[in-house]
C-alpha positions as CSV (number, residue, x, y, z in Angstrom):
1,X,5.4,-8.7,-21.3
2,X,4.1,-5.2,-20.6
3,X,2.1,-3.4,-23.5
4,X,4.4,-0.6,-24.1
5,X,1.8,1.3,-26.2
6,X,-0.2,2.4,-23.3
7,X,2.8,4.2,-21.8
8,X,3.8,6.0,-25.0
9,X,2.7,9.3,-23.7
10,X,4.5,9.0,-20.3
11,X,8.3,8.9,-20.8
12,X,8.9,7.9,-17.0
13,X,6.3,5.1,-17.3
14,X,7.9,3.8,-20.7
15,X,11.5,3.8,-19.2
16,X,10.2,1.8,-16.3
17,X,8.4,-0.7,-18.4
18,X,11.3,-1.2,-20.5
19,X,13.7,-1.3,-17.5
20,X,15.7,1.4,-19.3
21,X,17.4,2.8,-16.3
22,X,19.8,5.2,-18.2
23,X,16.7,6.8,-20.0
24,X,15.1,7.0,-16.5
25,X,17.9,8.7,-15.1
26,X,18.1,11.2,-17.9
27,X,14.5,12.1,-17.5
28,X,14.8,12.8,-13.9
29,X,18.2,14.6,-14.4
30,X,16.6,17.4,-16.4
31,X,13.8,18.1,-14.0
32,X,14.0,21.0,-11.7
33,X,15.8,20.3,-8.4
34,X,13.6,20.1,-5.4
35,X,14.4,22.6,-2.6
36,X,16.1,21.0,0.4
37,X,15.3,21.8,4.0
38,X,16.8,25.2,5.1
39,X,16.8,26.5,1.4
40,X,13.3,28.1,1.3
41,X,12.9,30.9,3.9
42,X,10.3,33.5,2.3
43,X,6.8,33.2,1.1
44,X,7.8,33.9,-2.5
45,X,10.5,31.3,-2.3
46,X,8.0,28.9,-0.9
47,X,5.6,29.5,-3.8
48,X,8.4,29.1,-6.3
49,X,9.5,25.9,-4.8
50,X,6.0,24.4,-4.9
51,X,5.7,25.3,-8.5
52,X,9.0,23.5,-9.2
53,X,7.8,20.5,-7.1
54,X,4.6,20.5,-9.2
55,X,6.7,20.3,-12.4
56,X,8.4,17.4,-11.0
57,X,5.4,15.5,-10.0
58,X,3.8,15.9,-13.3
59,X,6.5,13.7,-14.8
60,X,7.3,11.2,-12.3
61,X,3.9,11.0,-10.4
62,X,1.5,11.0,-13.4
63,X,-1.3,8.4,-13.2
64,X,-2.9,8.8,-16.5
65,X,-2.3,5.2,-17.5
66,X,-4.4,1.9,-17.2
67,X,-4.8,1.2,-13.4
68,X,-3.9,4.7,-12.4
69,X,-0.5,3.5,-11.6
70,X,2.4,5.9,-11.0
71,X,5.9,5.0,-12.4
72,X,6.7,3.9,-8.9
73,X,3.6,1.5,-8.6
74,X,4.8,0.1,-12.0
75,X,8.3,-0.4,-10.7
76,X,6.9,-2.4,-7.8
77,X,4.6,-4.4,-10.0
78,X,7.5,-5.5,-12.4
79,X,9.8,-6.1,-9.4
80,X,12.3,-3.3,-10.5
81,X,14.2,-1.9,-7.3
82,X,16.7,0.2,-9.5
83,X,13.8,2.1,-11.1
84,X,12.2,2.5,-7.6
85,X,15.3,3.9,-6.3
86,X,15.8,6.5,-9.1
87,X,12.2,7.7,-8.8
88,X,12.3,7.9,-4.8
89,X,15.7,9.8,-5.0
90,X,14.0,12.3,-7.5
91,X,11.0,12.9,-5.1
92,X,8.3,10.5,-6.3
93,X,5.1,10.6,-4.1
94,X,4.9,7.1,-2.7
95,X,1.5,7.9,-1.1
96,X,-0.5,8.4,-4.1
97,X,-3.0,5.5,-4.7
98,X,-3.8,3.4,-7.8
99,X,-7.3,2.5,-9.0
100,X,-7.5,0.0,-6.2
101,X,-6.7,2.5,-3.4
102,X,-3.2,1.2,-2.6
103,X,0.1,3.2,-2.5
104,X,3.2,1.9,-4.0
105,X,4.5,1.2,-0.5
106,X,1.5,-0.9,0.2
107,X,1.7,-2.7,-2.8
108,X,5.5,-3.6,-2.1
109,X,4.6,-4.9,1.3
110,X,1.6,-6.9,0.0
111,X,3.5,-8.5,-2.8
112,X,6.5,-9.2,-0.6
113,X,8.9,-6.9,-2.5
114,X,10.8,-6.0,0.7
115,X,13.8,-4.6,-1.1
116,X,11.6,-2.1,-2.9
117,X,9.6,-1.4,0.4
118,X,12.9,-0.6,2.1
119,X,14.0,1.9,-0.7
120,X,10.7,3.7,-0.3
121,X,11.0,3.6,3.5
122,X,14.5,5.0,3.5
123,X,13.3,7.9,1.5
124,X,10.0,9.0,2.6
125,X,10.9,10.5,5.9
126,X,13.4,13.0,4.5
127,X,11.3,13.7,1.4
128,X,8.2,14.7,3.8
129,X,10.4,16.8,5.9
130,X,11.6,18.5,2.8
131,X,8.1,19.1,1.7
132,X,7.2,20.5,5.0
133,X,10.1,22.9,5.0
134,X,9.1,24.2,1.5
135,X,5.4,24.8,2.6
136,X,6.3,26.3,6.0
137,X,7.0,29.9,5.0
138,X,3.8,30.0,3.1
139,X,1.9,28.5,6.1
140,X,3.6,31.0,8.5
141,X,2.6,34.0,6.0
142,X,-1.0,32.7,5.5
143,X,-1.4,32.3,9.2
144,X,-0.3,35.9,9.9
145,X,-3.0,37.3,7.6
146,X,-5.7,35.6,9.4
147,X,-7.4,37.7,12.2
148,X,-6.3,36.8,15.6
149,X,-8.7,34.7,17.6
150,X,-9.5,32.4,20.6
151,X,-11.9,29.6,19.6
152,X,-13.4,26.5,21.3
153,X,-14.4,23.2,19.7
154,X,-16.3,20.7,21.8
155,X,-16.3,16.9,21.2
156,X,-18.9,14.9,22.9
157,X,-21.1,11.8,22.4
158,X,-24.8,11.4,22.4
159,X,-27.3,8.6,22.1
160,X,-31.2,8.5,21.6
161,X,-31.4,5.1,23.4
162,X,-28.6,5.0,25.9
163,X,-29.3,7.4,28.9
164,X,-26.6,9.7,30.3
165,X,-24.1,8.7,27.7
166,X,-22.7,12.2,27.9
167,X,-21.5,11.0,31.4
168,X,-20.1,7.7,30.3
169,X,-18.5,8.5,27.0
170,X,-15.4,10.8,26.6
171,X,-15.8,14.5,26.0
172,X,-13.4,17.4,25.6
173,X,-13.1,21.0,24.6
174,X,-10.3,22.0,22.4
175,X,-9.2,25.6,23.1
176,X,-7.4,27.4,20.3
177,X,-5.5,30.5,20.3
178,X,-4.0,32.2,17.4
179,X,-2.0,35.3,17.3
180,X,0.2,36.5,14.5
181,X,1.6,33.2,13.0
182,X,1.6,31.4,16.3
183,X,-1.1,28.9,17.3
184,X,-1.7,27.0,20.6
185,X,-4.1,24.2,21.1
186,X,-5.1,22.8,24.5
187,X,-6.7,19.4,24.7
188,X,-7.3,16.2,26.8
189,X,-8.8,14.2,24.1
190,X,-5.9,13.2,21.7
191,X,-8.2,10.9,19.5
192,X,-10.6,8.2,19.3
193,X,-11.5,5.0,17.4
194,X,-15.2,4.2,18.2
195,X,-14.8,3.9,21.8
196,X,-11.1,3.5,22.1
197,X,-9.8,6.8,23.5
198,X,-6.5,8.4,23.8
199,X,-6.2,10.8,26.7
200,X,-3.6,13.3,27.5
201,X,-3.7,16.7,29.2
202,X,-1.5,18.4,26.6
203,X,-0.8,21.6,24.6
204,X,0.6,21.9,21.3
205,X,2.5,25.2,20.4
206,X,3.2,26.1,16.8
207,X,5.7,29.0,16.9
208,X,5.5,30.6,13.5
209,X,7.4,33.6,14.7
210,X,10.0,31.6,16.7
211,X,10.4,32.0,20.3
212,X,12.9,33.5,23.0
213,X,12.3,32.9,26.6
214,X,12.3,36.1,28.8
215,X,15.5,35.1,30.4
216,X,17.1,34.4,27.0
217,X,18.0,30.9,28.0
218,X,15.7,29.2,25.5
219,X,15.6,30.2,21.7
220,X,13.5,28.2,19.1
221,X,13.5,29.0,15.4
222,X,10.6,30.0,13.4
223,X,8.1,27.1,12.6
224,X,8.9,25.2,15.7
225,X,6.2,22.7,17.0
226,X,6.4,21.6,20.6
227,X,4.0,19.6,22.8
228,X,3.7,20.2,26.6
229,X,2.6,17.4,28.6
230,X,1.2,19.2,31.8
231,X,0.9,16.2,34.0
232,X,4.5,15.5,33.8
233,X,5.6,18.9,33.2
234,X,7.5,18.0,30.2
235,X,8.3,19.5,26.7
236,X,9.0,17.7,23.5
237,X,10.1,19.0,20.1
238,X,7.3,17.4,18.0
239,X,9.4,17.6,14.9
240,X,12.6,16.3,16.5
241,X,14.3,13.9,14.0
242,X,11.7,14.5,11.3
243,X,14.3,15.1,8.7
244,X,16.8,12.5,9.7
245,X,17.9,9.8,7.4
246,X,16.8,6.5,9.0
247,X,19.6,3.8,9.3
248,X,19.3,0.6,7.6
249,X,18.4,-1.2,10.7
250,X,15.5,1.3,11.3
251,X,14.3,0.7,7.8
252,X,14.5,-3.0,8.1
253,X,12.6,-2.8,11.3
254,X,9.8,-0.7,9.9
255,X,9.4,-2.9,6.8
256,X,9.4,-6.0,9.1
257,X,6.6,-4.3,11.2
258,X,4.4,-3.4,8.3
259,X,4.7,-7.1,7.0
260,X,3.5,-8.7,10.3
261,X,-0.2,-7.9,9.8
262,X,-2.5,-7.3,7.1
263,X,-3.0,-4.0,5.3
264,X,-6.1,-1.8,6.0
265,X,-7.1,1.4,4.3
266,X,-10.0,3.1,5.8
267,X,-11.7,5.9,3.6
268,X,-14.8,8.1,3.1
269,X,-16.4,8.8,-0.1
270,X,-18.4,12.0,-0.3
271,X,-18.3,12.3,-4.2
272,X,-21.9,11.6,-4.3
273,X,-22.8,13.5,-1.1
274,X,-26.1,15.5,-1.2
275,X,-27.3,17.9,1.3
276,X,-31.0,17.7,2.4
277,X,-32.4,20.6,4.6
278,X,-34.5,19.6,7.7
279,X,-38.0,21.1,7.4
280,X,-40.1,22.4,10.1
281,X,-43.9,22.0,10.5
282,X,-44.5,24.7,8.0
283,X,-42.4,22.8,5.4
284,X,-39.8,25.7,5.8
285,X,-35.9,25.0,6.2
286,X,-35.4,24.4,9.9
287,X,-33.0,26.8,11.9
288,X,-31.3,26.5,15.2
289,X,-29.0,28.6,17.2
290,X,-25.6,26.9,17.7
291,X,-23.7,29.3,20.1
292,X,-24.1,32.8,18.8
293,X,-24.7,31.6,15.2
294,X,-28.2,30.9,13.4
295,X,-27.7,27.7,11.4
296,X,-29.7,25.7,9.0
297,X,-29.9,22.0,9.6
298,X,-29.0,19.4,6.8
299,X,-28.8,15.8,6.5
300,X,-25.8,14.7,4.4
301,X,-26.9,11.7,2.2
302,X,-24.9,9.3,0.3
303,X,-21.9,9.3,2.2
304,X,-19.9,6.0,2.2
305,X,-17.3,4.7,4.9
306,X,-15.3,1.9,3.9
307,X,-12.4,-0.3,5.2
308,X,-10.5,-2.2,2.7
309,X,-8.3,-5.0,3.8
310,X,-5.6,-6.8,1.9
311,X,-3.7,-10.1,2.9
312,X,-0.1,-9.8,3.4
313,X,1.5,-13.2,2.6
314,X,2.9,-14.8,5.9
315,X,1.4,-12.1,8.1
316,X,-0.6,-12.8,11.1
317,X,-4.3,-13.1,10.6
318,X,-6.5,-10.6,12.7
319,X,-7.4,-13.5,15.1
320,X,-3.9,-14.4,15.6
321,X,-3.1,-10.8,16.3
322,X,-5.7,-10.4,18.8
323,X,-4.8,-13.7,20.5
324,X,-1.2,-12.4,21.1
325,X,-2.4,-9.0,22.2
326,X,-4.9,-10.4,24.7
327,X,-2.8,-13.3,25.9
328,X,-5.6,-15.8,25.2
329,X,-3.3,-18.7,24.9
330,X,-2.6,-18.6,28.6
331,X,-6.3,-19.2,29.4
332,X,-6.5,-22.4,27.3
333,X,-6.2,-25.8,28.6
334,X,-3.4,-27.5,26.6
335,X,-5.6,-30.3,25.5
336,X,-8.2,-27.7,24.3
337,X,-5.6,-25.9,22.5
338,X,-4.4,-28.9,20.6
339,X,-7.9,-29.8,19.6
340,X,-8.4,-26.1,18.5
341,X,-5.3,-26.0,16.4
342,X,-6.3,-29.1,14.7
343,X,-9.8,-27.8,13.9
344,X,-8.1,-24.5,12.7
345,X,-5.8,-26.4,10.4
346,X,-8.7,-28.3,9.0
347,X,-10.6,-25.1,8.4
348,X,-7.5,-23.6,6.8
349,X,-7.2,-26.5,4.3
350,X,-10.8,-26.2,3.4
351,X,-10.6,-22.5,2.9
352,X,-7.0,-22.4,1.6
353,X,-8.0,-22.5,-2.0
354,X,-10.6,-19.8,-1.7
355,X,-8.4,-17.4,0.3
356,X,-5.8,-17.5,-2.4
357,X,-8.2,-15.8,-4.7
358,X,-9.7,-13.7,-2.1
359,X,-6.7,-11.7,-1.0
360,X,-8.7,-8.4,-0.8
361,X,-12.0,-7.5,0.9
362,X,-13.9,-4.3,1.5
363,X,-16.4,-3.3,4.1
364,X,-18.8,-0.5,3.3
365,X,-21.4,1.3,5.1
366,X,-23.5,4.3,4.5
367,X,-23.3,7.3,6.9
368,X,-25.7,10.1,7.5
369,X,-24.1,12.8,9.1
370,X,-26.1,16.0,10.3
371,X,-24.6,19.5,9.6
372,X,-25.6,22.9,11.0
373,X,-24.4,25.4,8.4
374,X,-24.1,29.2,9.1
375,X,-23.0,31.9,6.8
376,X,-22.1,34.1,9.7
377,X,-19.2,32.3,11.4
378,X,-16.1,34.6,11.6
379,X,-13.8,32.3,9.8
380,X,-14.0,30.8,6.4
381,X,-13.1,27.3,5.9
382,X,-10.2,28.0,3.6
383,X,-8.7,30.3,6.4
384,X,-9.1,27.6,9.1
385,X,-7.7,24.6,7.1
386,X,-3.9,25.9,7.0
387,X,-4.1,26.1,10.8
388,X,-5.4,22.7,11.2
389,X,-2.7,21.3,8.8
390,X,-0.3,22.3,11.5
391,X,-1.7,20.0,14.1
392,X,-3.4,17.3,11.8
393,X,-0.4,15.2,11.6
394,X,0.0,15.1,15.5
395,X,-3.6,14.8,16.7
396,X,-6.1,12.3,15.1
397,X,-9.4,14.1,16.1
398,X,-8.0,17.4,14.5
399,X,-7.2,15.2,11.5
400,X,-10.7,13.9,11.2
401,X,-12.1,17.4,11.7
402,X,-9.9,18.6,8.8
403,X,-11.2,15.8,6.5
404,X,-14.7,16.9,7.5
405,X,-14.2,20.5,6.6
406,X,-12.8,19.6,3.2
407,X,-16.1,18.2,2.1
408,X,-17.8,20.4,-0.6
409,X,-20.4,22.6,1.2
410,X,-22.6,25.6,0.0
411,X,-20.6,28.6,-0.9
412,X,-20.0,30.9,2.1
413,X,-21.2,28.5,4.8
414,X,-19.3,27.0,7.7
415,X,-20.3,23.7,9.6
416,X,-20.5,25.1,13.0
417,X,-21.8,21.9,14.3
418,X,-21.7,18.3,12.9
419,X,-23.2,15.0,14.2
420,X,-21.2,11.9,12.9
421,X,-22.8,8.4,13.5
422,X,-20.3,6.0,15.3
423,X,-22.7,3.1,15.7
424,X,-26.5,3.1,14.9
425,X,-27.6,4.6,18.1
426,X,-24.4,6.7,19.1
427,X,-23.0,9.6,17.3
428,X,-20.3,12.2,18.2
429,X,-21.0,15.8,18.2
430,X,-18.3,18.3,17.1
431,X,-19.4,21.8,17.8
432,X,-17.7,25.3,17.4
433,X,-18.9,26.8,20.6
434,X,-16.9,30.0,20.9
435,X,-15.1,32.6,18.7
436,X,-13.4,35.6,20.1
437,X,-11.5,38.1,18.0
438,X,-8.3,39.3,19.6
439,X,-6.7,42.7,19.8
440,X,-3.0,43.0,19.0
441,X,-0.7,41.8,21.5
442,X,0.3,45.3,22.7
443,X,-3.4,46.1,23.3
444,X,-5.5,44.2,25.7
445,X,-8.7,46.2,25.7
446,X,-10.4,43.0,24.7
447,X,-8.1,40.4,26.1
448,X,-8.2,36.7,25.4
449,X,-9.3,33.9,27.6
450,X,-6.4,32.7,29.8
451,X,-5.1,29.3,29.4
452,X,-4.0,29.3,33.1
453,X,-7.6,29.3,34.2
454,X,-8.2,26.0,32.6
455,X,-5.5,24.0,34.0
456,X,-7.4,22.8,37.1
457,X,-10.5,22.0,35.1
458,X,-8.5,20.0,32.8
459,X,-6.6,18.1,35.5
460,X,-10.0,17.3,37.1
461,X,-11.4,16.0,33.9
462,X,-8.3,13.8,33.1
463,X,-8.5,12.5,36.7
464,X,-12.2,11.7,36.4
465,X,-12.0,10.0,33.1
466,X,-9.0,7.5,33.5
467,X,-11.2,4.5,33.2
468,X,-14.7,3.4,32.2
469,X,-15.4,2.5,35.9
470,X,-14.9,6.1,37.0
471,X,-17.2,7.4,34.4
472,X,-19.9,4.7,35.2
473,X,-19.7,5.9,38.8
474,X,-20.7,9.3,37.6
475,X,-17.5,11.3,37.0
476,X,-18.5,14.3,34.9
477,X,-16.7,16.0,31.9
478,X,-15.3,19.4,31.9
479,X,-17.5,21.9,33.7
480,X,-18.9,24.8,31.6
481,X,-16.7,27.7,31.8
482,X,-17.8,31.2,31.3
483,X,-14.8,32.5,29.5
484,X,-16.1,35.9,29.3
485,X,-15.7,36.4,32.9
486,X,-12.1,35.1,32.9
487,X,-10.4,37.2,30.6
488,X,-6.6,37.5,29.8
489,X,-4.7,40.3,31.4
490,X,-1.1,41.4,31.3
491,X,-0.6,39.9,34.8
492,X,-1.5,36.4,33.6
493,X,0.7,34.0,31.6
494,X,1.1,34.5,27.9
495,X,-0.6,31.6,26.2
496,X,2.5,31.2,23.9
497,X,5.1,31.2,26.6
498,X,6.9,27.9,27.7
499,X,6.9,27.4,31.4
500,X,10.4,27.6,33.0
501,X,9.8,24.8,35.2
502,X,9.0,22.1,32.6
503,X,11.7,19.8,31.5
504,X,12.8,18.9,27.9
505,X,12.4,15.3,26.9
506,X,13.9,14.0,23.7
507,X,11.8,11.8,21.3
508,X,13.9,8.6,22.1
509,X,13.2,8.9,25.7
510,X,9.4,9.1,25.1
511,X,9.6,6.1,22.7
512,X,11.3,4.1,25.4
513,X,8.6,5.1,27.9
514,X,5.8,4.2,25.5
515,X,7.4,0.8,24.9
516,X,7.8,0.0,28.5
517,X,4.2,1.1,29.1
518,X,2.9,-1.2,26.4
519,X,5.1,-4.0,27.9
520,X,3.6,-3.4,31.3
521,X,0.0,-3.6,29.9
522,X,0.7,-6.9,28.2
523,X,2.2,-8.2,31.2
524,X,-0.9,-7.3,33.3
525,X,-3.1,-8.8,30.7
526,X,-1.2,-12.2,30.7
527,X,-1.3,-12.2,34.6
528,X,-5.0,-11.4,34.6
529,X,-5.6,-14.3,32.0
530,X,-3.4,-16.7,34.1
531,X,-5.6,-16.3,37.1
532,X,-8.6,-17.5,34.8
533,X,-10.5,-14.2,34.8
534,X,-11.9,-14.4,38.3
535,X,-14.7,-11.9,39.0
536,X,-15.3,-9.4,36.4
537,X,-12.8,-9.2,33.7
538,X,-12.7,-5.8,31.9
539,X,-9.3,-6.4,30.2
540,X,-7.3,-3.3,29.6
541,X,-8.9,0.0,30.1
542,X,-10.4,1.7,27.0
543,X,-8.7,4.9,27.8
544,X,-5.0,5.3,26.7
545,X,-3.0,8.2,28.0
546,X,-0.7,9.4,25.3
547,X,2.7,10.4,26.4
């Protein structure tokens, strides 16, 4: 039985704990109604809608109880799908974490409450879309107030012990244009996990002001986000289907996928972070030039990276999952396989009792990033963050950059360069290498760098970085480009125009292609494994090209 006294101050928690569904329905019925997609069109309406959303959240998302459980967490723990449905229909935030760092959805999956997991999965996509639509007018208005600019951000690896790591490892320069409330980002490095790289020669266009082609054949509403794939000359609406209500079959499939593997939660803790300046031989704070900016160099101490894992009953272990992906079973002799299974079963019997009580584990490691901070960078962090928010959900590297910029830094400073350790001897460097303020669109006395100039360079880079073999043979990254000598002019392509010869591809077609590509990769792995690994077997390439 629940101790109801600990929920006396929270009507929503108390109603859930009592399984009093009538009381819970009344509580949510008197809350402000959350604005739906299409109902918020101005910045003032957006601010009012966010205030109403905060009022709702203060009641149904509060966590001032033991265990920092939301009412939705509590509904999962006491196995009450009716309360979960009432809360999700009212707009509960399923992603909030309890004191152990797990969301209500993760708790439902890990406790095999599949009915509740399906309820949450049914609601979260429309809720996320409604939230995006509420925030969009404010994002567009905020972007319009920021000065127009062209900026470059470079990503590359370096090592103190591995020579020529810059030629072996991936690198990229993100090129970002901002004009009015429109944003363009060009990249070939879509993301990375350690040395697993996602490559794609692509452009993201956020059209805060909407878009109409010169011939009038194409019109997009304000707030559109499109992805241009230059190799295939294709365009995709990055927000296509974002607000659609998933079907029961889609929900069941998603819950099934989540239940097949153990749950993982990566995180970074900077709450105890401390900046310690580098000193020169005179015991003065060390300064270096990063691009055009004079910056002080700091070590960031007491940064902890953690990966928490949790066992999902009946799910594949990590070893089983890797075996399935790598096709290892095809390499094994049947007799050896039988012996291996027997040994595995014996180990499971010995460890079975222990594992029942050790369903969670956590790996922690201290990091020591190095930051170059300057007070002179033209943009402030709080100006850049709303722009990165637009791309963070679609580009992993941008998401990581955003997480970094939200770290508490000395007032008025900007991290113009950051070195983040990946493994003990290798680190990734993120550097803001260039910033140019742009004149209004009708005045091009100081025009912006043209994206058209970069296409050949990017194509060469993506061609030369398609595999580790090509890198090892000496393929170089993107050549240094003097953008000052390659300015935008009226005769060149507008960076926010959509090429007329590109073909529109819907999201379902892209999903089908990705599925076919993965199946082809798995088939290749199995065929290679069946041959017994003759010669040097590198497995699949560490480079993935995103479609």
